[in-house]
Structures are given as C-alpha cells and as structure tokens.
N, C-alpha and C positions, 0 to 999 in steps of 0.2 A: 615574493608577494608580501605586502605589508601585513604584519600580524599573523602570518602563516608559518608557524614553527612545527614542522612535521614531527619532531621528537616529542614535544609537549602534547600535541594533539593525539599522537599514537598512544602515549601513556594514559591520557584521559579515556581514550576508547578502550584500552585494555582493562582499566579499572571498571568501566561500565559493563563490559562483557562478563567480567568476573561476577559482578553483582547480579547480572541477569542470568547467570549460570549458563551462558552460551559459549560454545567452543567453536571458534573460527580459526582457520589456518593463517599463518603469517601472510600468505599471498592474498587471502580474502581481506585481511585487515589493511594491507597496503592498498588494495583496490578501493576500500572505503575511504581512506585518506586521500587517495588520488581523486575520487569522486568529489570529495569535499573541496579539494583544490580547484577543480573545474567549476563547481558551483560558486565558489567565492570569486573566481576570475570572471565568469559570465555575468554574475550578479551585479557587478560594477557597471555593466552596460545595459543589461536586459531586465533588471529588477525582478529576479526570479523569486526572491524571498525577502521579507522584511528584516530578517535576522542577518546582521552584517558581520558580526564578530565570529571568526572561525571557532573559537573556544566555545561560544554559546551554541554554534551549529552542531557541535558534537552531541550535546544533550538534546537540544530542541529538534534536531533532524535525524542524526544517525541512531542514537540510543532510543529515541521515541519510536522510530521505525523498527529497530531490532527487537524491541519489547514485544512485538506482535508475532514474531517468528514461530513460537510454539503453537499458535492458533492455525498455522498453515502446514502442520505436520503431514497431513494426508493430501494436501493439494498437489495437483499435477499441472494444471493449466489455469493461470490466474490473469485477471484483467484489473488494472489500476485505472479507475475513472477520474478524470480531471487531474491527471498526473503532475501537472505543473513542472516543478524542478526535479521530479523523479522520486517523490516521497509518497508512499513507501516503495513504489515499484522497483526503482533501481537498487535500493538497499536489499530488497527481497531477492532480486536477480543475482546479486553478489553473494549473499548469505546462503542462498539455496540454488546452486548451479544445476541441480537435478530437476528443477521444474521450469516450465515455460512461463514467462511473464510478459504480458502485453501492456502497453501504456498508451492511453488515448487522451488527447487534449485538443481543444479547438484553436489554440493560439500557436501560430507558426513559429514564432521565436522560441517558444518553450519546447516544441517538438524538434526544432533544429538543435537545441541544446541536448535533448535526450538522445538524438541520433549521433551527436558528437561523442557523448559519454559511452554509448554502445560501441562505437568504433574504437575509441582510445583505450577502453578497458577490455576490449575483446569479449564482450558479453553476447555470445552466440545464442543464448537462451532468452534474449530480450527482443521484442518487436515493438515498433513505435508507429502509432497511427495519428494523423491529423484529421480530426473529424468531430462532429457532435456525436455523443455516444448513442443518442436515439436514432441516428442515421447510419451507424456503423454496421457493416455486414462482414461476417467472418465465416470461414469454411468449417471451423471446429468451435463449438460453443465451450464456455468456460465452466469449470466446476466450482470456482470461487471468483466472485467479483468484489473488489474492495475499493475504498476511497478514504481520503484523509481531508477533512474539512472541505468537502466538495459541495454538498447541497443538503437540504433537509431530506430525511429518510424517504418521505413520500415521493419526492422527485427522483431521488437516486434509484429507488426500486422501479418506479414507473418507466423511467428512461432506459434502464439497462436490462429489464426483465427478459427481453427477447434474445439476449446474449447468454443467458444462464441455461446450462444443460439441465435435463431432468434430474432431480435429486441434488442439485447444486445449492450453494448458499451464498448470501451476501455477508460480508464482514466489514462493517463501517467503523472507522476510527473517529471517536468523538471525545470532547473534553468532559464536561459534566454530563451526568446521565441524562439523556434527552427524553425525559418522560413524556412530554407533550408530543414530540415527534413520533414516539413509539405508539401513542394512542391514536395517531392518525395515519397509520400505514395503509397502503392500498388494500382493498378487499381481496381476500385470498392469501394474504401473507401474515406471518406471525414472527415475533421475536422468540427464539428458542433459548437464548442466553444473553445476559448482560454482565460482562466481566470487567471489573476495575483493573487497571494496570498501574504498576509502580515503575516509573522511569527514573533511573539513577540521575541525581543532580538536577532533577526537574521538579520544582515545587508547584505542581499544577495537577488538577484532576485529569485522568485519562480513562476512557472506557472503550471496550470493544462491544459492538452490537451485532449479534448473530441472527440473521433473518432467513427463514425458509418458507417455501410455499406450503400452505395448509393441505395436508393429504386428504383426498376425498375418501370417505368410507367405502369399503368394498361391499357391494350389494350382494346379499345371499339370495338363493333361489334361482330358479330357471335351469338348474342342472338335475338330471335324474339318473339314478343308478341303473 
C-alpha cells in the first residue's frame, strides 16, 4: 500500500505510547497498525476520514483515541456513538480487550467497514450496529457512552440518554473547550469534569467532557422509629 510502511508507523506508535505512559502488548500494537492499514485501504474507496497520510493517521487517529484510555479505567460496557471509521471505539476495543465496546453509525458503508475490522482483527469484544442512536434498542444498557466529533452536547445527550444505565456517564471527545455547548445541556444533566488532553505529535486542543445526570436530593421524613 502506497505510503504504508509498517516499521516506521510502528515506531511512531511506540513513541506515542511511551509519551502517553500507556503499556500495550506487541500483539495489541500490531492490531492497531493492522487497523490503520484497513482504514487506509477502505478510505481510498469509502472516504472514511479526511486524513489520507498513514503517518498523520497515527497521531490524528490512533494516539488521539489512545489518549482517552485512562478515562475508561472503570468502564465495562461502552457505546461509541457516530463511530464512523471506528474512532475511538475500535482503538478502545483493541487497547482494552477486557471491556465490551459497541459502535453505532447510520451509514452502512461505515458499519460494513467496522464489521470487517472486527472480523479481521478477531475483536470478540466489539459489536457493530447500523442505526440512528435515538432508535437503538439494546438488552444491556451502557455504563459509558462516548463520541468523537459526533454532535453538539445537547443532541448527543438527548439522543443517547435512553441507552445509559443508572449511574452511568457520557464522555465526549471535543477539540477546544465547548463552553457554549456545556451551558446548553439538556435539563437534568451536568458536566462533572472538563479535562484537557495532550496528544503526542498533535498540535491541537483536545478536551474530554464528562457528563452525568443530576442526582435528585433524598427526601427525609416519612419514616418513624
């Protein structure tokens, strides 16, 4: 594949992992490069990403998605909304084989690609849905719902709230801090944290927005000794 040098790409990935203080096995690193190869190959036909250069893809896609891994430390069942080419969902599934990752997108060509990635990389912890997220029905709700450049926070939360289990949270990947979006969250929801991210070799602002449902105060009274 033109411009796809596995050795150089692997070296760049290793340097990025070191800077992120992330430890992934050689098998996981190989799968990430395999995923990048599939993304580059399919991108030529299906236009999955505007980034065409595999070297740029390492920073813009792999390292950008890997930078969020620490935020998913306690996650067990994650949904990636508007998954597109599989970012961050497929990267998360590779880096965290111990958690279940579901990816949903409305575009058939994108979910066809994701299904191919799942099959070729043997990602038994990944599930792919072709649907509008507001119409998605699942048997088991998610403890974390995430997205990368999917929609404004109001729409993201409104459309996916029915899929979040009690006590769960949204983690949205954003560029610059979305202050205006945060100010217009749906009623009953609040930002509990806004964390800047440093992505190796990426000269751009990145933030994670953590959103949870506002807890209703416990009413006292009505109980007698």
